[in-house]
PLY file of the C-alpha trace (Angstrom):
ply
format ascii 1.0
element vertex 370
property float x
property float y
property float z
element edge 369
property int vertex1
property int vertex2
end_header
-18.34 -35.70 -18.32
-16.07 -36.56 -15.41
-14.33 -39.08 -17.67
-14.08 -36.48 -20.45
-12.36 -34.14 -17.97
-9.89 -36.91 -17.11
-9.12 -37.22 -20.80
-8.73 -33.48 -21.10
-6.16 -33.51 -18.31
-4.07 -35.97 -20.34
-3.32 -33.06 -22.67
-2.22 -30.77 -19.83
1.28 -30.16 -21.18
0.80 -30.41 -24.95
-2.19 -28.46 -26.28
-1.15 -24.79 -25.84
-2.13 -22.39 -27.25
-5.29 -24.46 -27.74
-7.42 -25.40 -24.72
-7.19 -28.79 -23.02
-10.28 -30.67 -24.18
-11.50 -34.20 -23.64
-14.29 -36.04 -25.43
-16.08 -39.27 -24.56
-18.66 -40.92 -26.84
-21.29 -43.07 -25.13
-23.98 -45.45 -26.39
-26.37 -47.27 -24.06
-24.16 -46.54 -21.06
-21.02 -47.87 -22.75
-18.01 -45.72 -23.61
-17.31 -46.47 -27.26
-14.70 -43.79 -27.95
-12.54 -41.29 -26.11
-9.76 -38.81 -26.83
-8.12 -35.53 -25.98
-6.79 -32.60 -27.98
-3.37 -33.13 -29.51
-0.63 -30.50 -30.05
-1.60 -27.43 -32.08
-2.26 -28.30 -35.71
-3.18 -31.89 -34.89
-6.52 -33.53 -34.14
-8.89 -32.11 -31.54
-10.55 -34.24 -28.86
-13.72 -34.93 -30.84
-11.76 -36.23 -33.82
-9.64 -38.43 -31.57
-12.77 -39.87 -29.92
-14.39 -40.59 -33.30
-11.22 -42.30 -34.51
-11.08 -44.33 -31.30
-14.68 -45.49 -31.78
-14.04 -46.44 -35.39
-10.88 -48.33 -34.39
-12.97 -50.33 -31.92
-15.51 -51.11 -34.63
-18.24 -49.12 -32.86
-21.13 -47.31 -34.55
-21.31 -43.67 -33.46
-24.52 -42.69 -35.26
-27.10 -41.72 -32.65
-24.60 -41.83 -29.77
-23.93 -39.06 -27.22
-20.68 -37.12 -27.10
-19.59 -35.50 -23.83
-17.04 -32.79 -24.53
-15.40 -30.42 -22.04
-15.71 -27.39 -24.33
-18.09 -26.50 -27.14
-16.94 -28.08 -30.44
-15.23 -25.55 -32.68
-17.13 -24.32 -35.74
-14.41 -22.48 -37.64
-11.39 -23.31 -39.77
-8.21 -22.66 -37.80
-5.20 -24.95 -37.82
-7.71 -27.81 -38.28
-11.22 -28.15 -39.80
-14.31 -27.57 -37.60
-15.10 -30.35 -35.14
-18.82 -29.53 -35.38
-18.79 -30.62 -39.03
-17.18 -33.94 -38.11
-19.79 -34.64 -35.42
-22.61 -33.84 -37.83
-21.14 -36.06 -40.53
-20.75 -38.89 -38.01
-24.46 -38.68 -37.16
-24.18 -38.06 -33.42
-27.56 -37.95 -31.70
-26.61 -35.67 -28.80
-23.71 -33.45 -27.72
-23.24 -32.33 -24.11
-20.65 -29.58 -23.57
-19.33 -28.47 -20.20
-19.01 -24.86 -21.41
-19.44 -22.74 -24.50
-16.23 -21.58 -26.15
-15.12 -18.02 -25.22
-13.29 -17.73 -28.53
-15.24 -15.07 -30.48
-14.82 -17.22 -33.60
-16.98 -19.89 -31.91
-18.94 -18.43 -28.93
-22.06 -20.60 -29.26
-21.89 -21.11 -33.01
-20.66 -24.68 -32.65
-23.64 -25.76 -30.58
-26.00 -23.78 -32.81
-24.64 -25.53 -35.89
-25.11 -28.93 -34.25
-28.64 -28.07 -33.20
-29.49 -26.85 -36.70
-28.38 -30.25 -37.99
-30.88 -31.99 -35.69
-28.46 -32.93 -32.91
-29.69 -32.38 -29.35
-27.31 -30.09 -27.45
-26.82 -28.81 -23.92
-24.08 -27.09 -21.92
-23.17 -26.35 -18.30
-22.43 -29.85 -16.99
-19.37 -29.73 -14.66
-18.62 -26.24 -15.94
-16.53 -25.22 -12.91
-14.13 -28.12 -13.41
-13.84 -27.43 -17.14
-13.19 -23.76 -16.46
-10.34 -24.48 -14.02
-8.67 -26.78 -16.51
-8.51 -24.00 -19.10
-8.44 -20.91 -16.92
-5.63 -19.33 -18.96
-7.37 -19.90 -22.29
-10.54 -18.30 -20.95
-8.60 -15.29 -19.60
-6.81 -14.75 -22.91
-9.96 -15.08 -25.01
-11.89 -12.64 -22.81
-9.25 -10.08 -21.88
-6.33 -10.57 -24.26
-3.98 -11.44 -21.37
-2.73 -14.68 -19.84
-3.75 -16.00 -16.44
-0.83 -14.97 -14.22
0.17 -17.31 -11.41
2.92 -16.01 -9.13
4.83 -18.72 -7.31
6.89 -18.16 -4.18
8.28 -20.31 -1.38
8.84 -19.08 2.16
9.31 -19.97 5.78
6.34 -19.76 8.12
7.40 -16.25 9.06
7.24 -15.20 5.41
10.91 -15.14 4.44
12.06 -16.37 1.03
15.76 -16.09 1.88
18.17 -15.06 4.59
19.36 -11.47 4.66
22.51 -12.75 2.93
20.41 -14.06 0.06
20.84 -17.76 0.92
17.62 -19.58 0.02
18.50 -23.16 -0.96
16.48 -24.83 0.27
13.69 -23.43 2.44
11.07 -25.87 1.18
11.24 -29.63 0.70
12.09 -31.72 -2.39
8.41 -32.64 -2.60
7.40 -28.99 -2.79
10.04 -28.28 -5.42
8.85 -31.21 -7.53
5.27 -29.96 -7.22
6.45 -26.54 -8.35
7.88 -28.07 -11.51
4.46 -29.54 -12.32
3.00 -26.04 -12.13
5.81 -24.75 -14.34
5.05 -27.46 -16.88
1.39 -26.46 -17.30
2.33 -22.86 -18.09
2.95 -21.49 -21.57
5.72 -19.21 -20.29
7.81 -18.60 -17.17
8.66 -15.03 -16.21
11.46 -13.77 -13.98
13.44 -10.59 -13.44
17.04 -9.60 -13.92
17.53 -9.49 -10.15
16.78 -13.20 -9.86
18.97 -13.98 -12.88
21.91 -12.13 -11.31
21.43 -13.58 -7.84
20.62 -17.22 -8.63
21.62 -17.81 -12.29
18.57 -20.10 -12.70
17.69 -22.26 -15.68
13.92 -21.95 -15.13
13.26 -25.12 -17.09
10.87 -27.94 -16.23
12.67 -30.91 -14.72
11.37 -34.22 -13.42
8.10 -33.91 -15.36
7.37 -35.87 -18.52
6.56 -33.02 -20.87
7.46 -32.68 -24.55
7.39 -28.87 -24.36
9.38 -26.40 -22.29
7.60 -23.13 -21.41
8.98 -20.02 -23.06
11.25 -18.10 -20.66
10.65 -14.37 -20.30
13.09 -12.05 -18.53
12.17 -8.53 -17.39
15.43 -6.60 -17.76
14.81 -2.85 -18.10
18.44 -1.86 -18.84
19.52 -5.05 -20.64
22.00 -5.97 -17.94
21.82 -9.71 -18.53
25.07 -11.58 -19.04
24.97 -13.39 -22.38
26.50 -16.40 -20.59
23.63 -16.69 -18.08
22.24 -20.20 -17.76
18.70 -19.05 -18.55
19.91 -18.08 -22.03
21.12 -21.58 -22.78
18.89 -23.89 -24.80
15.56 -22.65 -26.15
15.30 -18.96 -27.17
14.15 -16.48 -24.54
12.19 -13.25 -24.71
14.05 -10.42 -22.95
11.79 -7.47 -22.17
13.56 -4.13 -21.83
12.81 -0.43 -21.48
16.17 1.17 -22.34
18.03 0.47 -25.55
21.48 -1.07 -25.64
22.37 -1.74 -29.27
25.45 -3.84 -28.52
23.70 -6.13 -26.04
20.65 -6.43 -28.28
22.82 -7.55 -31.18
24.52 -10.21 -29.04
21.22 -11.54 -27.74
19.62 -11.65 -31.15
22.66 -13.34 -32.64
22.18 -16.08 -30.02
18.56 -16.55 -31.14
16.80 -14.57 -28.41
14.25 -11.82 -28.96
14.43 -8.40 -27.32
11.04 -6.74 -26.75
11.06 -3.02 -25.96
8.15 -1.97 -23.73
9.11 1.18 -21.79
6.80 3.08 -19.48
7.08 6.76 -18.54
9.45 5.93 -15.65
11.96 4.12 -17.86
10.92 0.71 -16.55
9.19 -2.15 -18.35
5.48 -1.46 -18.79
4.12 -4.57 -17.08
0.44 -4.28 -18.12
1.60 -3.77 -21.71
3.76 -6.88 -21.34
0.71 -8.92 -20.30
-1.13 -7.77 -23.43
1.91 -8.58 -25.56
2.05 -12.08 -24.11
-1.64 -12.49 -24.84
-1.02 -11.56 -28.48
1.69 -14.22 -28.52
-0.91 -16.81 -27.43
0.39 -17.33 -23.88
-2.47 -18.84 -21.88
-0.87 -19.31 -18.45
2.10 -17.27 -17.23
4.08 -18.68 -14.30
6.10 -16.08 -12.38
9.17 -16.94 -10.30
10.83 -13.66 -9.40
12.19 -11.62 -6.52
10.30 -9.46 -4.07
10.66 -6.23 -6.11
9.24 -7.59 -9.37
6.63 -9.57 -7.42
5.47 -6.36 -5.78
5.45 -4.43 -9.05
3.33 -7.07 -10.75
0.87 -7.06 -7.85
0.68 -3.25 -7.69
0.04 -3.06 -11.44
-2.84 -5.55 -11.15
-1.08 -8.12 -13.31
-1.37 -11.12 -10.95
-4.45 -13.34 -10.78
-3.28 -16.03 -8.40
-0.59 -16.71 -5.82
0.99 -20.15 -5.54
2.70 -20.11 -2.14
4.69 -22.92 -0.53
5.14 -22.47 3.21
7.77 -24.47 5.06
7.28 -25.34 8.76
10.27 -23.28 9.87
11.18 -19.86 11.23
14.32 -18.13 9.96
13.99 -14.60 11.34
14.70 -11.36 9.48
15.48 -11.88 5.83
14.01 -11.27 2.38
10.23 -11.23 2.08
7.89 -12.33 -0.66
6.75 -8.86 -1.74
8.56 -5.52 -1.41
5.31 -3.62 -1.03
5.23 -0.12 0.48
3.74 0.31 3.97
0.01 0.94 4.20
-1.39 4.02 5.91
-4.47 2.10 7.01
-5.46 -1.54 7.16
-8.53 -1.11 4.97
-6.20 -0.52 2.02
-4.89 -4.08 2.20
-4.95 -6.26 -0.92
-7.57 -8.92 -0.22
-7.31 -12.47 -1.52
-9.51 -15.53 -1.34
-8.10 -18.97 -0.59
-8.75 -21.29 -3.51
-6.95 -24.36 -2.21
-4.73 -25.48 0.66
-2.89 -28.79 0.56
0.03 -30.37 2.34
2.89 -31.33 0.01
5.49 -33.32 1.90
6.13 -31.35 5.10
5.11 -28.04 3.48
1.81 -26.32 2.75
0.79 -25.33 -0.76
-1.62 -22.40 -0.82
-3.49 -21.17 -3.88
-5.00 -17.72 -3.30
-6.73 -15.46 -5.80
-7.06 -11.71 -5.59
-10.54 -10.81 -4.44
-10.87 -8.12 -7.11
-10.52 -10.80 -9.82
-12.57 -13.58 -8.26
-16.08 -12.16 -8.67
-15.44 -11.21 -12.28
-14.08 -14.69 -13.04
-17.07 -16.36 -11.38
-19.54 -14.24 -13.30
-17.81 -14.86 -16.63
-17.51 -18.62 -16.07
-21.24 -18.81 -15.26
-22.12 -16.87 -18.42
-19.90 -19.09 -20.55
-21.35 -22.26 -19.06
-24.85 -21.16 -20.01
-23.81 -19.93 -23.45
0 1
1 2
2 3
3 4
4 5
5 6
6 7
7 8
8 9
9 10
10 11
11 12
12 13
13 14
14 15
15 16
16 17
17 18
18 19
19 20
20 21
21 22
22 23
23 24
24 25
25 26
26 27
27 28
28 29
29 30
30 31
31 32
32 33
33 34
34 35
35 36
36 37
37 38
38 39
39 40
40 41
41 42
42 43
43 44
44 45
45 46
46 47
47 48
48 49
49 50
50 51
51 52
52 53
53 54
54 55
55 56
56 57
57 58
58 59
59 60
60 61
61 62
62 63
63 64
64 65
65 66
66 67
67 68
68 69
69 70
70 71
71 72
72 73
73 74
74 75
75 76
76 77
77 78
78 79
79 80
80 81
81 82
82 83
83 84
84 85
85 86
86 87
87 88
88 89
89 90
90 91
91 92
92 93
93 94
94 95
95 96
96 97
97 98
98 99
99 100
100 101
101 102
102 103
103 104
104 105
105 106
106 107
107 108
108 109
109 110
110 111
111 112
112 113
113 114
114 115
115 116
116 117
117 118
118 119
119 120
120 121
121 122
122 123
123 124
124 125
125 126
126 127
127 128
128 129
129 130
130 131
131 132
132 133
133 134
134 135
135 136
136 137
137 138
138 139
139 140
140 141
141 142
142 143
143 144
144 145
145 146
146 147
147 148
148 149
149 150
150 151
151 152
152 153
153 154
154 155
155 156
156 157
157 158
158 159
159 160
160 161
161 162
162 163
163 164
164 165
165 166
166 167
167 168
168 169
169 170
170 171
171 172
172 173
173 174
174 175
175 176
176 177
177 178
178 179
179 180
180 181
181 182
182 183
183 184
184 185
185 186
186 187
187 188
188 189
189 190
190 191
191 192
192 193
193 194
194 195
195 196
196 197
197 198
198 199
199 200
200 201
201 202
202 203
203 204
204 205
205 206
206 207
207 208
208 209
209 210
210 211
211 212
212 213
213 214
214 215
215 216
216 217
217 218
218 219
219 220
220 221
221 222
222 223
223 224
224 225
225 226
226 227
227 228
228 229
229 230
230 231
231 232
232 233
233 234
234 235
235 236
236 237
237 238
238 239
239 240
240 241
241 242
242 243
243 244
244 245
245 246
246 247
247 248
248 249
249 250
250 251
251 252
252 253
253 254
254 255
255 256
256 257
257 258
258 259
259 260
260 261
261 262
262 263
263 264
264 265
265 266
266 267
267 268
268 269
269 270
270 271
271 272
272 273
273 274
274 275
275 276
276 277
277 278
278 279
279 280
280 281
281 282
282 283
283 284
284 285
285 286
286 287
287 288
288 289
289 290
290 291
291 292
292 293
293 294
294 295
295 296
296 297
297 298
298 299
299 300
300 301
301 302
302 303
303 304
304 305
305 306
306 307
307 308
308 309
309 310
310 311
311 312
312 313
313 314
314 315
315 316
316 317
317 318
318 319
319 320
320 321
321 322
322 323
323 324
324 325
325 326
326 327
327 328
328 329
329 330
330 331
331 332
332 333
333 334
334 335
335 336
336 337
337 338
338 339
339 340
340 341
341 342
342 343
343 344
344 345
345 346
346 347
347 348
348 349
349 350
350 351
351 352
352 353
353 354
354 355
355 356
356 357
357 358
358 359
359 360
360 361
361 362
362 363
363 364
364 365
365 366
366 367
367 368
368 369
């Protein structure tokens, strides 16, 4: 299964909106076939592994397949993988987790078992869950897994009071940040960041065939049609107040304007998360300013913080989150550290909101057991 997970990771940047799945076929302790899911509409991991075994001249009948997610049992963009495994005569299938997709949800393993194939699930479930955390979130809740990235000095400043911020963290940290961008289905920012930094928000320095969709929260449609973020692939601009002239210009340039107002005349952020889920966004990577960061956190839209801390002190400046002051400490927003690692001279911290962690752990355990 560990090898199957390695194969699954090979599809990190290509499988969305499908999950990253790896499959390894074993006979008498020998790996006779292996593969990972291809881009949407192409072969899944099980099919790739069967093809690999056949190309090697290996007999798969009676062999064991280790797959990082329950084989699909429905017709989607491709035929069911469970049918292919049955037709190939596999003797046993071991899945890391059952599929949270309601179209599958245990039916794949049940179909295999009904055909006389021994099945089990739960092996290395935690690792399989982490690899597809966005897919699981979308299948269960209709929303993407939201990872908010920020970089700051050790005293918590993302920029000087003047706005100067290039560069607080090291080249190594910035390169690592691009790897996290690359695994996301979409990158979200706000109009404040677009005005201040004129970013591209593309993946650079990472070998990926796909660029994440760029999403801009711009309540009043203030964006300049010449902004760098609007160059290249089409963007989704999310607004709350109509501006017919600007909308026409943006649409003429190939971009889509999504109107999602709330009662305050701002973008309805929880509604935006649901909209992105409907658009099959598994992982959403946020790189925004302190105001939008704070709004996303207050609205309960953020699952995980990705924080790079530089070993420096820069004094008063711009913080990571423009949150209001608390009346009492017990009202603090609690997080749980998920990972801490040094990247170049900087620290990379992954922290998940405590309110989400227990629910995620319970759901991942239930899915592992099927």
